[in-house]
N, C-alpha and C positions, 0 to 999 in steps of 0.2 A: 485590384480586382480579384475576387475569390475564384479559385479554380474548382469546378465541380465535375464530377464524373457520375454516371449512372451506376447503380448497383450491378445491373446486368453486364455492363462493360467490364466491371472490376472482377466479378466472380466467375465470369465465363472461363471454363477450363481449369478453375482453381480447385485443388484437392488438398484437404488438410490431412496430413499423415497422423494416424493415431495408433499407438502401440497395440498390437493384437494380443499380447499376453502380459499378465501382471509383472511388474518389477518391484520386488520387495527390498526393504532396507534392513532386513534382519541378518544379513550375512556378516561374516567376520570383516573387521576393518583392516585396512592395509597396515602392516607393521613398520613400513619404512617409506618415506622419511617420517620422523616423529612430527605430529601436528603442532602448530603454534596454538597457544590456548585460544578458545576453549576446544577441547576434543569433541565434545558432543554439542550438536546444534539444537536449538529450540525451534520446532516447527509449529507455526501458528496460522490460522486461517480466519477470515472475516467476510466471507461472501455468501452466507446463508445457503449451504449446500443442500441438495435434495437428500431424502433419506438414504438412497442407494449410495450416493457420493459420500455422505457423512459416515456411513459404515466403512467404506474403503479408507477414508482419511484416518479413522480411528485405528485401523489395522496398520497404517503407515506411520503412526505416531504423532499425528497432528492434534493440536489442542485449539480450542476456540478462544478468541479474545474479544473483549467489548470494544466496539468501534463507536466513539462518541463524536458526532458531527454537530455543526453549528445550530441545527434546529432545536437542540436541547438547551442552549444557553445564549443564543444571539437574539436580540430584540430588533425585529425588522422596522419598527416604528421609530425607536430612538437611535438605531444604528450603533448600539453599544452592547457590551457584555451585560447580561442580566442575571444576577446572582439568585434572585427569587425564582426566575424561570428555571434555572438549572436545578434548584432544589426540588421544584415541582415535577420536572421532566427527566431527571436523571434515571428514573426507573418507571416505565409505563407498560406494565404487563397486560393492560386492557386495550392496547393499540389495535386498531383494525388495519389489516394490510391485505392487499390482493395476493401477496405471496403466501402460499399454503402454510399453515401453522407448523406442519411437520418439517418444513425447511429451516435449517439453522438450529439454534438452541436458544436458551433463555437470554443470552447476551444480545439477541436481535432487538430486545426491548430496553436496552440501556445497560446499566450496571446493577445487577441484583444486590440486595442487602447481604452483607457478609462476604461478598465476592473477594477472592484472594488471588485472582489471576491477573493477566496483563490487560491494560486499558490503553487504547490508541486514541489520543486526543487530536482531533482533526479540526484545527482552528485556522482557517485560511484567510485571515485578515492581516496578512503579514507585510503588505507593501510599505507601511511606515517604518517597519523594522529593517527591511532590506534596502530601502532608499530613503533614509531619514532626511537627507538634504532637500528632498522634494516636498516635505511636509512641514507644517508649523510645529514648533517645539512642543507645544501642549498636546498636539495630536500624537506625537511620537511617545511622549511620556504616558499619556492615557493608554495607548495600546500596550506598552510594557506592563502597566498595572493590570490591564485586562487579562493578559496572558498569565501573569503571576497569580492573579486572583482566581483564575480558572483552576490552576493546579492546586492552590491552597484549598479551594472548595472541594475538589475531588478527594484530597487527602482527608478532609474533615468528614465528608459524607461517606466515604468508602476507605477507611483507614488501612485495610488489609491489601488494597489493590496496588499493583505495580504499574507506574505511569510511564508511558512512552509518547513523545511528541512525534507527530507525522509531518514530514516535509519541510520543517522550518529551516534546516541547514541545507543550503543548495550549492555549497562549494566552500572554498577557504574563507575563514572568518576574519576579514580584514577591516581596519578602520572602525568608524563609529558603529556601522551596521554589525560588524563582528562582535563588538563589545555588548551591544544590546541583546543580540541573539544568545550569546554565551551566558549572559546574566539570567536569561530565562531557562535555557536548556539545562543548565547545571542543577536546577531544582528538581528535575525529573529523575526517573530510574533508568530511562533508555531513550534512544532516538530511532525513529523510523526513517530510513533513507529511500526516497522515491527513485525507482529504477524503471519507470515508465518511459517508453521510447517514442520518438518521432522518426519513423523509418521510411525511406523512399521505397517505391514499389519493387525495385531490384535489390534493395537492401545495401546499396553501395556505400551508404553513409553509416553503416553499422559500426565501423571502427571509431568514428567521431562520437557516436552515441555512447559507446563503451568508455571513451575518454571522459565524457561528462559524468557517467556513473562512477568511474574511478575517483574523480575529483571530489564528488559529494561524499563518497564512502571514506576516503582518506581524511577529509575534514572531520567526519564523525568519529573515526578511529582515534584521531588526535584528542578529541574530547573524552573518549573512553580512557585513554592513557592518563589524562589530566584529572578526571573526576570519578573514574570507575563506572561510567555509564555503560549499559548494555547497548549494543548496536544491532538493529534488525534491518535487513534489506527487504523493502516492500516490493513484491513481484506481482506483475499482472501477466496473464497469459495473452493479453491483447496489446496492441500498440496503435498509435495514430499513424496514418499513411501520409507522408509528406509529399506534396505536389507543388512545385514551384516554391513560393514563399509561404504558402498556406498548407492546409491539410485537406485530405480527400473528404468530400461531403456528397450526400445524395441530392436529388433534385429539390428537396425542401430545405437544403442547407444544413442538414443534420450531420454531425461528424460520423464517419464510418470507422469503427474500431475493428481491426482484423487480428486474427491469430497467425503469427508468423510460422514458417517451417520449423520443425524440431531442431535443426542445426543452429538456427538463429536463437531459438529459445535457450539452447544449451550454452551458447556463448555468453548470454546475459546472466544465466544462472551461475556459470563458472566464475564470472566477475564478482557476483554477489558473495560467493563463498570463499574465493581464493585470495582476494586482494589483501595484502599485508602492509601495515603502516605502523612504524614505531613499535614493532613486535606484536601488534594487535590485529585481529581479524574479527569478522562479524560473529555475533553470538547466535544468530538464527535468521529465519525468514518469516515474513508475513505475506500470505497469499490474499489478494483482494481483486475482485472484479464484480460486475453487477448483471451478468447474463440473466440470472433467475428473476431478478426484479423487473428487468426490461420485458422478459417474456410474459410474466404474470400481469403486469400493469399495462403493457402495450403503449408505453410512453414513447415520446420522440426525443428523449434526451440523447440517445445514441442509436446508431444503426449497426446491427450485428448480423450481416447476411450469411456468415458461415456457420451459424448455429440457429437455424430457423425454428427448431422445436426443442423441447426439453431433453429428448433422448440425445440429440446432437450436443447440447450444452453439457449434459452429464458426461458424455464420452470425452469431451475436450477438458472438462474439469479433472477427471481421473487421470488422463494422460499427463497433464501438466504437473499435477500433484505427485505423480509417480517419478517423473524425471527430476523434480526438485529433491524428493526424498532419496532417490538413487545417488544424486550428486552429494547430498549431505552425508550419506553413509560412507562414501569414498573419501571424504576429506580427512 
């Protein structure tokens, strides 16, 4: 039975602390101890920031990456990867969106021709790869082909782009599943490690969530050591609120995603940047959430009661981006 709470019950008395003054990452780096490679981290974002937030991100050193989701290459009728669809929809500059055009940059429309930045491939049909024993062998092999075909098509269509897989590695790569995932991941230039959390209301399970993040990150750092892949921690300013065996939802059953206190955010960020494994550490971070899209479209995909309007969303965007940049500058 799913546990539900009302938004009013949850947000009553809740205050989100936002930094009152800017925190810049332009100051001198600590001279001791010497950092494990790399010394400089790449700061990326993929959440379509408003013009005011975009300006702040530029001053902090963030770059935009192209986030490619399944709508561009997955055929909902055949339930298969569709190469012709991907070629047609890899770049859609005439897309109509409720999100104002000034939000984000060209990469909101896919991968522009001649693009030479990072691309995050978000292909979430990974069950046959993670649990191959539960699927027919032909299904497993087809899914491997679809993943490898996607990366081959991206390289063919956008040869200058640097390709990063999102979320495919969820922990140590053991057994048949590990072999399949490694076969795919090694073809990319980087790996995006999901550090989205399921936190209880009092955050008492934060240590356990940190352990999960560490396990994922170490598995990716081992691949970095082996293949030279870049590793990026994918960070969200939000988290699921865990209640019982489920997550917090509103009266309509929609998941409520909340912004945790700054001290919790900093714990997660510190894990993303500081974990070392086999002499390797993360090469950077990717910021991703969808407040602006939810506010503009008024969809019911998620409920975000702590940022009821654009001004509140912008403040929280800037606050999180600042504390990530501050931590990156100190590493």
